[in-house]
C-alpha positions in Angstrom: 97.4 135.7 96.8 97.3 133.9 93.5 99.0 130.9 95.0 96.5 130.4 97.8 94.1 128.1 95.8 97.1 125.9 94.7 98.5 125.8 98.2 95.2 125.0 99.7 94.8 122.0 97.3 98.3 120.8 98.2 97.5 121.0 101.9 94.3 119.0 101.3 96.3 116.4 99.2 98.9 116.1 102.0 96.3 115.7 104.7 94.6 112.9 102.7 97.9 111.2 102.2 98.7 111.5 105.9 95.3 110.0 106.8 95.9 107.1 104.3 99.4 106.5 105.8 98.0 106.4 109.3 95.3 103.8 108.2 97.9 101.6 106.5 100.1 101.8 109.6 97.2 100.6 111.7 96.4 97.8 109.3 100.1 96.7 109.3 100.1 96.7 113.1 97.0 94.5 113.1 98.6 92.1 110.6 101.7 91.9 112.7 99.6 91.1 115.7 97.7 88.5 113.8 100.9 87.0 112.5 102.4 86.8 116.1 99.2 85.1 117.3 99.4 82.6 114.5 103.0 81.9 115.1 102.3 81.2 118.8 99.7 78.7 117.6 102.1 77.2 115.1 100.2 78.3 112.1 101.3 80.3 109.1 99.7 83.7 108.5 97.3 84.0 105.6 99.8 85.9 103.5 102.8 83.7 103.8 101.7 80.1 103.8 104.3 79.3 101.2 106.9 81.9 102.1 109.7 80.8 104.5 110.3 84.2 105.9 107.1 86.3 106.5 107.6 89.8 105.2 104.8 91.1 107.3 106.9 90.6 110.4 109.8 92.7 109.2 110.2 96.3 110.3 109.8 99.1 107.8 
């Protein structure tokens, strides 16, 4: 029973981390879509104007 508060905090921390990860994955998907659209237009994405190989378009 003494471990319940610590375990509850850990569950909350993990839940927050999972939510942040989900948000970052959505943002990455949006950036990949934007990059693909810009490539189709013959334009560099905003993050890699000077980088020959865009790192956003690589799989994690």
